[in-house]
C-alpha positions in Angstrom: -3.5 27.5 22.8 0.1 26.6 22.3 1.2 23.0 22.9 4.4 21.1 22.7 3.9 17.8 20.8 5.3 14.8 22.5 5.0 12.6 19.5 4.6 13.0 15.6 1.2 13.8 14.4 0.3 13.8 10.8 -0.8 17.2 9.4 0.1 19.0 12.7 3.7 18.5 13.5 6.7 16.6 14.6 7.8 15.6 18.1 9.1 18.6 20.1 7.5 21.1 17.9 5.5 24.0 19.5 2.2 24.4 17.6 -0.7 26.7 17.9 -4.0 24.7 18.2 -7.7 25.4 19.0 -8.4 25.3 22.7 -11.0 22.6 22.4 -8.8 20.3 20.3 -5.8 20.8 22.7 -7.9 20.4 25.9 -10.2 17.5 24.7 -7.9 15.5 22.6 -4.1 16.2 22.5 -3.7 16.6 26.3 -5.8 13.5 27.4 -4.3 11.3 25.0 -0.8 12.5 26.0 0.1 13.5 22.5 1.0 17.1 23.7 1.8 19.1 26.7 0.9 22.8 27.3 3.6 25.1 26.3 4.1 27.1 29.6 7.5 28.6 30.6 8.7 25.6 32.6 7.8 23.2 29.7 9.5 25.5 27.3 12.8 25.6 29.4 12.7 21.8 29.7 12.1 21.5 25.9 15.1 23.7 25.1 17.4 21.6 27.4 16.2 18.4 25.7 16.6 19.8 22.3 20.3 20.9 23.2 21.0 17.3 24.3 19.5 15.7 21.2 21.2 17.9 18.8 24.1 15.5 18.4 21.7 12.5 18.1 19.7 14.4 15.6 22.5 15.0 13.2 23.4 11.4 13.3 19.8 10.4 12.4 19.8 12.8 9.7 23.1 11.4 8.2 21.7 7.9 8.4 18.5 8.9 6.7 20.5 10.7 3.8 22.7 7.5 3.4 19.6 5.4 3.1 18.0 8.0 0.6 21.1 7.5 -1.6 20.8 3.7 -1.4 17.2 3.8 -2.3 17.9 6.2 -5.2 19.9 3.4 -6.9 17.9 0.6 -6.0 14.9 -0.8 -8.0 12.5 -3.2 -6.3 11.1 -5.9 -8.4 7.6 -7.1 -7.2 6.1 -10.4 -8.7 2.5 -10.4 -8.6 -0.4 -12.4 -10.3 -1.9 -10.6 -13.2 -4.1 -11.4 -16.2 -2.9 -11.1 -19.9 -3.7 -7.3 -20.1 -1.4 -6.5 -17.3 -4.1 -5.8 -14.7 -3.0 -7.0 -11.2 -5.3 -9.3 -9.0 -5.4 -7.2 -5.9 -3.1 -4.3 -5.4 0.4 -3.6 -4.4 0.5 -2.4 -0.7 3.1 -0.7 1.5 3.5 -4.0 3.3 4.6 -5.7 -0.1 7.1 -3.0 -0.7 8.5 -3.0 2.9 8.9 -6.8 2.6 10.6 -6.6 -0.8 13.0 -4.0 0.6 13.8 -6.3 3.7 14.7 -8.9 1.2 17.3 -6.8 -0.2 18.6 -5.8 3.3 16.9 -2.5 3.7 14.6 -2.1 6.7 11.9 0.5 6.4 8.5 0.4 8.4 5.5 0.3 6.2 4.0 3.1 7.9 6.5 5.6 6.5 6.0 4.4 2.8 3.2 6.2 0.8 1.9 5.3 -2.5 0.3 8.2 -4.5 -2.1 6.1 -6.6 -3.0 2.6 -6.1 -0.9 0.2 -8.2 -3.1 -2.0 -10.1 -1.1 -2.4 -13.4 2.2 -4.0 -14.3 5.1 -1.8 -15.1 7.2 0.8 -13.4 5.9 2.9 -10.5 7.1 5.1 -7.8 6.3 5.2 -4.0 7.9 7.5 -1.5 9.4 7.1 2.0 9.6 9.7 4.7 12.8 8.7 6.3 13.3 11.8 8.5 11.4 15.1 8.7 13.8 16.6 6.1 14.4 13.4 4.0 12.0 11.9 1.6 13.2 9.2 -0.7 11.6 7.9 -3.9 11.4 4.1 -4.1 11.4 2.7 -7.8 9.1 -0.3 -8.4 9.1 -2.6 -11.1 5.9 -4.7 -11.0 6.2 -7.8 -13.1 3.8 -10.9 -13.6 4.7 -14.1 -12.0 
């Protein structure tokens, strides 16, 4: 079954993508949850018209994401956390902590687009990644220091 995604879905695709899924998954989950619509001829024509109208907006969003990526490349976020003498953090650094630290520097990024490869439980320099656009991923440099 081919469906047109109405919203982004992790591990499946982005909004307005036409994807092939199993019949049961499409009928029982994607369609009732209004995550996707059936990719019939009428919906494909409507999608083509929508994509044509959104092409200009998409170019602007991509340019904004690339500008934000360049800004993040030269920014180092310093996070002050409680830690013991050995450098082990009490708790862990979360995406919310990173988002708040970025907001303090005037960069607004939602915590949902930030991913941390491994849990940050030690002091030192670490890296997180932000998915700013479907084509743009930026690395966020973190410097975790003790309070």
